[in-house]
Structures are given as C-alpha cells and as structure tokens.
C-alpha positions, 0 to 999 in steps of 0.5 A: 766290677763285673758279675763274674768278678763279684762271683769269684770274690764272693766265692773266695770269701765264702771259702775263707769263712768256711775254712776258718770255721772248719779250722775252729771246729778242729781246734775244739776237737783237738784241744777239748775233745768234742766238736760241733757236728753241724759245723763239721758237716756244713762248712767243709761242704760250703768250702768246696762250693766257695772254691767252685764259685771262684773257679767256675761259672754258675750252672745257669751261666754255664748253660747260657754260655752253651746257648741252651734254652733254660726257659723250661728248666727249673730247680734241679734240672738246671744243674749241669753235670759239672755242678753235680760232681761239685755237689757230690765232692762237697757232700763227700768232704762233709762226711769225711770231715765228720768221720775224722772228727768223730774218730778224734774224740776220746 
C-alpha cells in the first residue's frame, strides 16, 4: 500500500472516530442536558481535517508536486492556501457545533 493510500485510509479512520465522538457528545446533550465543551470544539474540527486528508494530498506533498523548493519553508509557511481554507472550515465547524450544543442546554 502506497503512502497516499495509507493517508486516505488514515483520514477516513480519523474522520470516523471524530464523527462518533461528536455524535456521542450530541447524544449526551440531548438526553442529559449537558455536553463536554472540549469534545464539542475538538472533534468536529478533527472530522473536517480527516475528510481533507482523505480527499487531498498533504500540504507538503502538494508543494512538492508543483515543483516548489520547500527547503527554506518551515512551520506555518509550508501550509498552502487550500489547507488554510480547510483549517478555517475546521475551526468554523468547531465553533458552530459548540454554539449549537450550548443552545440545546436547558
């Protein structure tokens, strides 16, 4: 199994676990009236990132495929515009999930 295929399978696995934990947190808020704020913030974002890992190559692979020299890029400067959008969507999903869960509390 190649690297990209492992990345896709791993992304699907990450998304599945995150979806299950997000669903569990929703179950708790609906049945018991409270929720775990950290779970509500973290796992929706992880779900989006898992789906992105399954659908798109990583930011480093994306730059290498375009023939870019990444030897002088480190940390945040490696992230491509596509991955910045994905990160923004992940943070928005986390915030929206938490707000919705908080509105379900009595």
